C-alpha positions as CSV (number, residue, x, y, z in Angstrom):
1,M,-1.3,-156.7,187.1
2,D,-2.2,-155.5,190.5
3,K,-1.5,-152.0,191.8
4,K,1.4,-153.0,194.1
5,T,3.2,-154.9,191.3
6,K,2.6,-152.0,188.9
7,Q,4.1,-149.5,191.4
8,M,7.1,-151.8,191.9
9,L,7.7,-152.1,188.2
10,G,7.3,-148.3,187.8
11,L,9.8,-147.7,190.5
12,L,12.2,-150.1,188.8
13,L,11.8,-148.3,185.5
14,Y,12.3,-145.0,187.2
15,I,15.5,-146.1,188.8
16,L,16.8,-147.6,185.6
17,G,16.0,-144.4,183.8
18,I,18.0,-142.3,186.3
19,L,21.0,-144.7,186.0
20,A,20.8,-144.6,182.2
21,L,20.7,-140.8,182.3
22,V,23.7,-140.6,184.5
23,A,25.6,-143.1,182.4
24,G,24.7,-141.5,179.2
25,V,25.7,-138.0,180.3
26,L,29.0,-139.2,181.8
27,G,29.7,-141.3,178.7
28,M,29.2,-138.3,176.4
29,L,31.6,-136.2,178.5
30,I,34.3,-138.8,178.8
31,A,34.0,-140.9,175.5
32,R,33.2,-138.4,172.8
33,G,32.1,-139.5,169.4
34,K,30.4,-142.8,170.4
35,P,26.7,-142.9,169.5
36,L,25.8,-145.3,172.3
37,Y,25.8,-142.8,175.0
38,P,23.5,-140.2,173.3
39,V,21.0,-143.0,172.6
40,L,21.3,-144.2,176.2
41,A,20.6,-140.6,177.5
42,A,17.6,-140.3,175.2
43,A,16.2,-143.6,176.2
44,S,16.5,-142.7,179.9
45,G,13.8,-140.0,179.4
46,F,11.3,-142.7,178.1
47,L,12.2,-145.0,181.1
48,I,11.7,-142.2,183.6
49,W,8.4,-141.1,182.0
50,S,7.1,-144.7,182.0
51,G,8.1,-145.2,185.6
52,L,6.3,-142.0,186.6
53,K,3.2,-143.1,184.7
54,M,3.1,-146.5,186.4
55,N,4.1,-145.3,189.9
56,N,2.8,-141.8,190.6
57,S,2.9,-142.0,194.3
58,Y,3.7,-139.1,196.5
59,Q,7.1,-140.4,197.4
60,V,8.2,-140.7,193.8
61,E,6.8,-137.3,192.9
62,T,8.6,-135.8,195.8
63,M,11.9,-137.5,194.9
64,T,11.5,-136.3,191.3
65,A,11.0,-132.7,192.4
66,H,14.0,-132.9,194.7
67,G,16.0,-134.5,192.0
68,I,15.2,-131.7,189.5
69,R,16.0,-129.1,192.1
70,Y,19.4,-130.6,192.9
71,L,20.1,-131.1,189.2
72,L,19.5,-127.4,188.5
73,L,21.6,-126.4,191.5
74,A,24.4,-128.8,190.2
75,L,24.2,-127.2,186.7
76,G,24.4,-123.8,188.2
77,A,27.4,-124.8,190.4
78,I,29.2,-126.2,187.3
79,V,28.6,-123.0,185.4
80,M,30.0,-120.9,188.3
81,I,33.0,-123.2,189.0
82,F,34.0,-124.0,185.5
83,P,35.8,-120.7,184.8
84,F,37.9,-121.2,188.0
85,Y,38.7,-124.8,186.9
86,W,39.6,-123.6,183.4
87,M,41.9,-121.0,184.8
88,I,43.7,-123.4,187.2
89,S,44.0,-126.2,184.7
90,S,45.3,-123.8,182.0
91,A,48.0,-122.6,184.4
92,F,49.6,-126.1,184.2
93,K,49.4,-126.4,180.4
94,I,52.1,-125.8,177.9
95,S,51.8,-123.4,175.0
96,A,50.9,-126.1,172.5
97,E,48.1,-127.4,174.7
98,M,46.6,-123.8,174.9
99,S,46.4,-123.6,171.1
100,T,44.8,-127.0,170.4
101,F,41.3,-127.4,169.0
102,P,39.0,-128.6,170.4
103,P,40.5,-127.2,173.7
104,A,42.0,-129.7,176.1
105,M,40.0,-130.0,179.3
106,Y,42.9,-130.8,181.5
107,P,46.7,-130.6,181.2
108,R,48.9,-133.6,180.4
109,D,51.1,-132.9,183.5
110,W,49.4,-131.4,186.6
111,L,52.8,-131.0,188.1
112,N,54.1,-128.5,185.5
113,F,54.9,-125.5,187.6
114,N,57.1,-123.9,184.9
115,N,54.4,-121.4,184.1
116,F,54.4,-120.1,187.7
117,V,58.2,-119.8,187.7
118,V,58.3,-117.9,184.4
119,A,55.5,-115.6,185.5
120,F,57.2,-114.6,188.7
121,E,60.5,-114.1,186.8
122,T,58.8,-111.9,184.1
123,A,57.1,-109.5,186.5
124,P,57.8,-108.3,190.1
125,F,54.8,-109.9,191.7
126,A,56.2,-109.4,195.2
127,R,56.1,-105.6,194.6
128,Y,52.6,-105.9,193.1
129,F,51.5,-107.9,196.1
130,M,52.8,-105.2,198.5
131,N,51.1,-102.5,196.5
132,S,47.8,-104.4,196.6
133,V,48.0,-105.0,200.3
134,I,48.7,-101.3,201.0
135,T,45.9,-100.2,198.8
136,V,43.4,-102.7,200.3
137,L,44.2,-101.9,203.9
138,S,44.1,-98.2,203.4
139,S,40.9,-98.2,201.4
140,V,39.2,-100.6,203.9
141,A,40.2,-98.5,206.9
142,L,39.1,-95.2,205.4
143,T,35.9,-96.6,203.9
144,T,34.9,-98.3,207.1
145,M,35.4,-95.1,209.1
146,T,33.4,-92.9,206.8
147,T,30.7,-95.6,206.6
148,I,30.3,-95.8,210.4
149,L,30.2,-92.0,210.8
150,G,27.8,-91.5,207.9
151,S,25.5,-94.3,208.9
152,F,25.3,-93.0,212.5
153,A,24.5,-89.5,211.3
154,F,21.7,-90.6,209.0
155,S,20.2,-93.0,211.5
156,R,20.5,-91.3,214.9
157,L,21.1,-87.6,214.4
158,N,18.1,-85.3,213.6
159,F,19.0,-82.5,211.2
160,P,17.1,-80.6,208.6
161,G,16.9,-82.4,205.2
162,R,18.3,-85.7,206.5
163,E,16.0,-88.0,204.6
164,V,16.2,-85.8,201.4
165,I,20.0,-85.8,201.5
166,F,20.1,-89.6,202.0
167,S,17.6,-90.1,199.2
168,L,19.7,-88.1,196.9
169,L,22.8,-90.1,197.9
170,L,20.9,-93.4,197.2
171,S,19.9,-92.1,193.7
172,M,23.6,-91.7,192.9
173,M,23.9,-95.5,193.2
174,M,22.2,-95.6,189.7
175,V,25.1,-93.7,188.2
176,P,27.7,-96.2,186.9
177,F,31.3,-95.9,187.8
178,E,32.3,-95.5,184.2
179,M,30.5,-92.1,184.1
180,L,32.6,-90.8,187.0
181,V,36.0,-91.9,185.7
182,I,36.7,-88.7,183.7
183,T,35.8,-86.5,186.7
184,N,37.9,-88.6,189.1
185,Y,40.8,-88.7,186.8
186,T,40.8,-85.0,186.2
187,T,40.7,-84.3,189.9
188,I,43.6,-86.7,190.6
189,V,45.7,-85.0,187.9
190,K,44.9,-81.5,189.2
191,V,46.0,-82.3,192.8
192,G,49.2,-84.0,191.5
193,L,48.4,-87.5,192.8
194,N,48.6,-89.2,189.4
195,D,50.8,-92.3,189.2
196,T,50.9,-92.7,193.0
197,L,49.2,-95.2,195.4
198,Y,47.2,-92.3,196.8
199,A,45.3,-92.2,193.5
200,L,44.1,-95.7,194.1
201,I,42.9,-95.0,197.7
202,L,41.4,-91.5,197.9
203,P,38.6,-91.7,195.3
204,F,37.2,-94.8,197.2
205,T,37.1,-93.6,200.8
206,S,33.3,-93.7,201.0
207,S,30.5,-95.9,199.7
208,I,26.8,-95.2,199.5
209,F,25.9,-98.9,199.3
210,Y,27.9,-99.7,202.5
211,T,26.3,-96.7,204.2
212,Y,22.9,-97.9,203.2
213,I,23.5,-101.4,204.7
214,L,24.9,-100.1,208.0
215,R,22.3,-97.3,208.4
216,N,19.5,-99.9,208.1
217,F,21.2,-102.0,210.8
218,F,21.7,-99.0,213.1
219,Q,18.0,-98.1,212.7
220,S,17.1,-101.6,213.8
221,I,18.6,-100.9,217.2
222,P,15.9,-99.7,219.6
223,D,15.7,-96.0,220.2
224,G,15.3,-96.6,223.9
225,L,18.9,-97.8,224.1
226,Y,20.1,-94.6,222.7
227,W,18.1,-92.3,225.0
228,S,19.0,-94.4,228.0
229,A,22.6,-93.9,227.3
230,R,22.1,-90.2,226.7
231,V,20.3,-89.8,230.1
232,D,23.3,-91.5,231.7
233,G,25.5,-88.8,230.3
234,C,26.9,-90.8,227.3
235,S,27.9,-88.6,224.3
236,N,27.0,-89.5,220.8
237,W,30.7,-90.3,220.0
238,R,31.0,-92.7,223.0
239,Y,27.6,-94.3,222.3
240,L,28.6,-94.9,218.7
241,W,31.9,-96.7,219.5
242,K,30.9,-98.4,222.8
243,V,27.4,-99.6,221.9
244,M,26.4,-99.4,218.2
245,V,29.7,-100.5,216.6
246,P,30.0,-103.7,218.7
247,I,26.3,-104.6,218.0
248,A,26.8,-104.0,214.3
249,R,29.8,-106.3,214.0
250,P,28.1,-108.7,211.5
251,S,27.4,-105.9,209.1
252,L,30.8,-104.3,209.6
253,V,32.5,-107.6,208.8
254,T,30.5,-107.8,205.6
255,I,31.4,-104.3,204.6
256,V,35.1,-104.9,205.3
257,L,35.1,-108.2,203.3
258,L,33.2,-106.8,200.3
259,N,35.3,-103.7,200.2
260,A,38.5,-105.7,200.4
261,M,37.5,-107.9,197.5
262,A,36.5,-104.9,195.4
263,S,39.7,-103.1,196.1
264,W,41.9,-106.2,195.5
265,N,40.2,-107.0,192.1
266,S,40.2,-103.4,190.8
267,F,41.7,-103.2,187.3
268,M,40.2,-100.3,185.3
269,W,41.1,-97.5,187.7
270,P,44.7,-98.5,188.2
271,L,45.1,-98.9,184.5
272,L,44.2,-95.3,184.1
273,V,46.2,-93.6,186.9
274,I,49.3,-95.8,187.2
275,K,52.1,-95.5,184.7
276,Q,55.2,-96.8,186.5
277,D,55.6,-100.6,186.6
278,L,56.6,-100.7,190.2
279,R,53.4,-99.0,191.3
280,R,51.1,-101.5,189.7
281,T,48.7,-103.7,191.8
282,L,48.3,-107.4,191.2
283,P,45.3,-107.3,188.8
284,F,47.0,-104.6,186.7
285,G,50.2,-106.6,186.9
286,L,48.6,-109.2,184.7
287,Y,48.8,-106.7,181.9
288,T,52.5,-107.6,181.7
289,F,51.6,-110.8,179.8
290,T,49.6,-109.0,177.1
291,T,51.5,-107.9,174.0
292,E,50.5,-106.2,170.7
293,V,50.2,-109.5,169.0
294,G,48.3,-111.4,171.7
295,A,48.7,-112.7,175.2
296,N,50.8,-115.5,176.7
297,N,47.7,-117.3,178.0
298,E,49.4,-120.0,179.9
299,L,51.5,-117.4,181.9
300,L,48.4,-115.2,182.3
301,M,46.4,-118.0,183.8
302,A,49.3,-119.0,186.1
303,A,49.5,-115.4,187.4
304,S,45.7,-115.1,187.6
305,S,45.5,-118.1,189.8
306,V,47.9,-116.6,192.2
307,V,46.0,-113.2,192.2
308,V,42.6,-114.8,192.7
309,L,43.7,-117.4,195.3
310,P,43.6,-115.0,198.4
311,M,40.1,-113.8,197.5
312,I,38.8,-117.3,197.1
313,I,40.2,-118.3,200.4
314,L,38.7,-115.2,202.0
315,F,35.3,-115.9,200.5
316,L,35.3,-119.6,201.5
317,F,36.0,-118.7,205.1
318,A,33.7,-115.6,205.3
319,R,30.8,-116.4,203.0
320,K,28.3,-116.9,205.8
321,Q,29.2,-113.5,207.3
322,I,28.8,-111.8,203.9
323,V,25.3,-113.3,203.4
324,N,24.2,-112.7,206.9
325,G,25.5,-109.2,207.0
326,V,23.8,-108.2,203.7
327,A,20.5,-109.9,204.9
328,R,20.5,-108.1,208.2
329,G,21.5,-104.7,206.8
330,G,19.2,-104.8,203.8
331,I,16.0,-105.5,205.9
332,K,15.0,-103.2,208.6
333,G,13.2,-104.8,211.6
């Protein structure tokens, strides 16, 4: 057998092995219990190995490397997407389907919207939604303001101990939020803001992480621009809002989006400080479907789908801005 024929045969075995692998995996997922598909998947490994031994050209090796890379990426994507799929599919299931074993991968009726109707009749989600919107908008506005002012002070203003103070603030990022809960709760109770929306906003009006991102971005702006503006009579306040803030728009967009998602999804803190039902936010409102003997999982999944949907849409439209803003702010240069 000449070299060309051997390479062609190896390529054919390689392609057959890939097809057998895809068919075997799909068969095991769709038709469970049939021994043919596991055998087919196992045989695909031998076919792929034989094809690579007979045809070890650069093109085949490159194609194999790319295939493995995309396979790992696909597996990672499945792992990340599956919880969202399970939540959405469970929202359309009836109670009997939620308790079956092995679990049903999809509902019998994808048009069963009864769970959504019952969920909205059980809890005042319109009021929860308004509370969440008020909390998110207030928290984002205050956090963005303090972040801009703090970042400008630590990047442009020279005062004694600036670097030491900022290093101490960065060290506080290692302190988990759970260790500060008791102190924050005690403070909120002493000032009489317990069981109000103010308690959801005031403890989160600043962020060391966001200040770190924006400070690094501010430091990447040339000093000559600042001193030129100062020579022309521009004050620090005017320079901040007329020059630095417009330039730092990518990082600011990232900060606003991350802060909005964190505030929207907050559950632990509202659970501690909110007592009245009408002051709950959307994530805390899901607690309505939990009882002493368990949870109404189908209603919980239906309500969770509604709660998560705005953040999913926001992330899909703003994912590039989030990644670019973190990359620009996290690297000085």
